C-alpha angles and dihedrals in degrees: 000000000000118000120190131193111204116202144109096258101276125152091260090057091049092050092049090051091052091048092049091052091048091049091051090048093049092048091047094224135140113249137143119228119209125186112208112199099157107109093213091055092047092051090056088068091056096235126135101185130067147255098038123181118212123186116192090340093309117118107230102167139013132189096006137104098220122209119241092254093056092046090053090052091051092048092050091047094051 
């Protein structure tokens, strides 16, 4: 599983990354977490708000700092 956080490096993006890592740890799964801060790369996904959460190339959330519980639900669903 590849999880990406798209954002320009703001505090919200950092918090989402921390929450994603905690969710992965709590679930005990193998997943790589990538933080994409390059604006050209972010635009390729067609999103205009950050942070954006992408699981296995599927956009699952935009513009929100999700809590660990919600991230775990999204990971299990995808």
